[in-house]
N, C-alpha and C positions, 0 to 999 in steps of 0.2 A: 162704526156708529156716526150716524148726523146729530152733532151735538147742537145745533141750530134748532135741528128740528126737535130734539127732545127738549131742549129750552122752551121753545114755542109750547109745545104740548103740555109743559108742567105749568107754565102762565096762564096757559086755557083752563087747566083743572083749575087755579087760584080762582079765576073770574067765575066758574061755575059756582065753587064753594065761598063767594062774595068775601073773598079776603079783603079787609082793609086797605092793603100796599095796591089794589088793581082798581081803587075808585077816584074817579077825576076829582081834580080839586076845582076850586069854585074861579071864576073870573077875576073876583077883588083876589084872590089867594095870588093868582098870576099877577095881578097889578101891583101889589105889593113886593111882591119879589122883584118885579123889574125897577122898583124904586130904592131896592136895597134892603127889603125888610124880610128876610128870609133866615131858614135854619133847615139844617138836614141831619137828621136822626140816622144813627147807627141801629138802634135798637127802638121798641116803641115808647120808650120813657124819656130817652134823654138825649138831648140833641149835643153834637160833636160841636165843641167850643169853637167859637168864630177865630182863635187866634190860629187854629191848624189850617186855615186858607190864607191866601194872599189878599194883600189890602183890596186889591182890585182885580174883579173877576172877568171884567168887562174884555171880551176878545178870547176867552179862555173855552175849553170844552168842557162841560161838566156832564159826566155818565151820571144820569138819574135814574136807579132802577125802583120802580114802583110808585 
């Protein structure tokens, strides 16, 4: 089984369905994130507490899916 291909196909299907997780964010949202104004959610409703993250994210690799 090619898990990368399977994952790619699954996300392609989500795009076709119009899933909110496949929509691009605005330039304004990106700029706010760069300025330190960001949040990450695990569910559609509730952001992960900032205390779960290091104080400084600069230089870290953060995998964001969706």
